[in-house]
C-alpha positions, -999 to +999 in steps of 0.1 A: +085-652-107+067-648-141+071-610-138+108-614-130+113-638-160+095-613-183+118-585-171+148-607-176+138-618-211+130-581-219+164-571-207+181-598-228+161-587-258+171-551-253+207-560-249+206-581-280+190-552-299+217-529-287+244-554-298+228-558-332+226-520-337+262-516-327+275-542-352+304-526-370+302-521-407+326-512-435+302-494-459+325-479-485+361-476-496+382-473-464+352-479-442+331-454-422+338-419-434+366-431-456+389-429-426+403-464-427+399-467-389+381-493-367+396-486-333+371-506-314+380-537-332+407-563-325+416-581-357+445-605-355+481-593-356+495-627-367+478-641-397+484-653-432+478-684-454+470-711-429+474-688-398+442-675-381+426-681-415+388-685-413+382-690-450+396-684-484+375-683-517+385-678-553+375-646-570+374-633-606+399-604-612+391-569-600+407-541-580+378-531-557+381-534-519+356-553-497+324-534-487+309-551-457+275-548-441+261-573-415+263-607-432+273-595-467+305-586-485+301-567-518+328-565-545+331-558-582+349-580-608+358-582-644+350-618-654+355-631-689+349-597-704+319-589-682+316-564-654+300-579-623+288-570-588+291-598-563+272-603-530+291-628-508+282-644-475+304-631-447+304-664-429+321-685-455+327-662-486+302-681-507+286-661-535+249-653-527+243-635-559+261-619-589+248-594-614+263-583-647+265-546-656+251-537-691+282-523-706+282-518-744+320-514-743+348-516-718+367-485-709+404-485-719+426-495-690+462-504-682+464-541-685+486-547-655+481-517-632+445-508-639+411-525-640+376-518-653+363-531-620+383-508-597+355-490-578+345-503-543+307-505-539+290-483-513+260-492-491+236-477-466+225-510-453+195-513-477+210-505-511+244-513-526+257-491-554+283-501-578+302-479-603+319-488-636+337-463-658+324-483-687+287-477-680+278-458-649+261-464-616+238-493-606+219-498-574+208-532-561+190-544-530+206-569-507+191-598-526+208-586-558+177-571-575+184-541-596+167-509-582+179-484-608+207-476-631+222-444-643+239-449-676+269-426-682+293-423-711+324-444-711+352-426-694+386-418-709+413-413-684+447-398-690+470-423-707+441-447-710+449-459-674+413-465-665+391-454-636+401-454-600+375-436-579+347-452-558+312-439-550+302-428-515+268-423-499+260-392-478+228-372-471+207-395-492+230-389-522+254-411-542+285-390-549+308-400-577+341-386-590+339-385-628+371-366-635+383-375-670+400-361-700+368-345-713+337-335-694+352-340-659+326-335-632+314-345-597+279-359-598+253-363-570+226-389-575+195-395-554+200-428-536+163-438-539+155-429-575+188-428-593+181-393-606+209-368-609+205-340-583+234-318-593+266-318-613+297-298-605+317-289-636+354-298-633+362-297-670+396-279-666+408-304-640+410-335-663+417-369-648+419-378-612+415-411-593+406-402-557+373-409-539+353-379-526+351-374-488+325-355-468+336-329-442+314-312-416+329-277-418+315-249-397+279-262-398+280-269-435+284-304-450+310-302-478+320-327-504+358-325-509+374-337-541+411-331-551+421-331-587+447-318-611+468-293-592+440-282-569+413-293-544+377-281-544+349-282-519+312-282-527+280-278-507+265-312-503+229-301-508+234-278-538+267-287-554+278-251-554+316-246-550+325-233-516+363-231-518+393-242-537+430-247-528+459-247-552+492-266-549+484-302-555+501-328-577+493-332-614+481-368-610+459-372-579+453-407-567+447-403-530+416-394-509+417-368-481+408-376-445+391-353-419+396-352-382+408-331-352+391-301-368+413-303-399+413-318-434+444-337-445+456-343-480+488-361-491+499-367-527+528-372-550+532-376-587+562-373-611+571-337-616+597-311-606+611-333-578+616-363-601+633-352-634+623-370-665+647-379-693+652-354-722+638-362-756+673-366-769+678-393-744+647-411-755+658-409-791+687-432-783+661-459-790+651-444-823+661-474-845+651-459-879+665-425-872+634-406-882+636-382-852+605-396-834+601-425-810+577-451-822+558-472-797+575-503-810+609-487-804+602-479-768+612-502-739+586-523-721+579-498-694+577-469-718+553-489-740+529-496-711+524-459-705+529-447-741+493-433-743+502-408-716+527-391-738+512-397-773+488-368-776+475-375-811+474-413-806+494-421-837+518-444-819+547-419-824+562-397-798+574-363-811+596-337-794+566-314-791+545-341-774+572-349-749+577-313-741+540-308-736+540-338-712+569-322-692+552-289-691+521-305-675+542-323-649+559-290-640+526-275-628+521-299-599+532-295-563+537-326-541+528-321-504+511-331-472+486-304-463+465-297-432+436-275-441+417-253-416+379-251-417+358-220-425+373-211-459+355-194-488+368-188-523+405-193-529+420-204-495+455-213-507+471-185-488+448-183-458+438-218-446+468-241-447+476-249-411+508-267-419+526-284-448+552-312-452+570-324-484+587-357-474+575-393-475+546-385-498+524-414-512+516-419-548+485-441-545+478-449-508+457-423-490+469-408-457+458-423-424+448-401-395+450-422-364+453-412-327+464-377-334+490-387-360+491-387-398+507-417-414+520-419-449+531-449-469+554-445-498+566-469-526+595-489-515+580-497-481+588-463-465+565-451-437+563-415-422+544-401-393+535-365-384+518-348-354+484-340-368+480-307-349+515-292-356+528-311-386+560-319-366+577-351-380+577-380-355+596-401-380+602-399-417+606-425-444+614-454-421+618-488-439+595-516-428+613-543-447+587-549-474+598-534-507+578-528-538+550-505-548+520-497-525+485-492-539+463-502-509+457-475-484+467-482-447+440-490-422+441-491-384+426-509-354+435-514-318+468-496-319+480-513-350+484-502-386+479-526-415+500-518-446+499-539-478+523-540-508+515-548-543+539-577-540+514-594-516+531-586-483+509-572-455+528-557-426+514-549-392+530-519-374+527-504-340+510-470-340+533-447-321+567-432-320+584-459-341+571-481-369+578-514-352+567-544-373+548-568-351+533-590-377+537-599-414+519-621-439+530-630-474+501-639-497+523-645-528+497-628-549+492-593-561+476-572-534+463-537-545+429-536-527+425-519-493+417-544-464+384-541-445+381-546-407+347-558-393+337-577-363+373-583-352+380-599-385+402-588-414+390-592-450+417-591-477+413-593-515+443-605-534+446-610-572+427-644-572+411-648-537+392-632-509+405-641-474+390-638-439+411-638-408+402-638-372+413-652-338 
């Protein structure tokens, strides 16, 4: 009997260890591999304030998405002029620790659409790494103790919009997109020491806002990072460029996704397909008739993005500056691309498996799910394509939730979760039609991508962090 009990207890312990080891995690922006997929999970379909709500806690402002590991949720925030990393308890959302980043100045950022706390932290289960465009990378242990910091110059993004990329961890390295107006680069930092291992020069690419993704390509681990009008791949170990592909938008906000032996990119930005007004049209607001448009003369929307056009920063827009802006826009190409592996050098003409040009997203990254590629476009328009052939399954179908979309779609258990900036999160069937099977209205701005862990849904809105489960 004693021997049988020992065997039974041993079996229980083994099963418990297996269960613990299999605990799902969401270790970076868009979860494992940056794919946004947790197909073995069953988060609720019907949820919202007061419905299947486990808890709700107030949060300081920030645009980062939840990073989840075991009992922790990690986020960044911009609180009373200070940049913070928060470690929260997954059981109830309580703050276990908070640490302030040592920023001497705050990067310039768009006051309504951007944030100096936009990067989602990344973790390997032992360390958690935060990034701020104002000061660089910082690593903490799970108790909130600083392990190292890599101070970096304050970034300056196009139009003073602010940073948008997040760090990822791969092969013992922290990979960070530092595309900016001057000195753009991709950097790789040793996770243990915080020392820079390599830098990939991207100076001619300027600003971009996407997060790198790692692709196992023909026995080589590559770091993929799209930018101004082109995508580049780098060897993970050395940082050497492996290939590049032309034909991307001018402003790249999305992150690629890999699967089914292909790499998928989808992106859109204003350009040839969306004509901008002529300078003479803009001069209709020239109140003093001096032939230039002062910032004070522009309408509210124009004022909020004035720095994007005003090259010399004198708060006056000239005909030459406007034409220069239009010339830059004209260089971009908006598309959904499926890229074949094995390329070297310029692969623009040789390694594009298929291409589509409708339903393209501005900010949300593409979702590869069950052999289909899903795109979410501003206005609440969803498109779906066969991932192997590129054949449209449906295009620009309305899901009944208008507005802009910044959060990237995520998927689990045959459902797709799509969030609008207006605060409406829609749940769609994954399949031949985008049937809406659930919807929640948070009545708060929602720009962060949700996280799915342990059959629960974690959602960050403008002022709160929410947890939902059955």
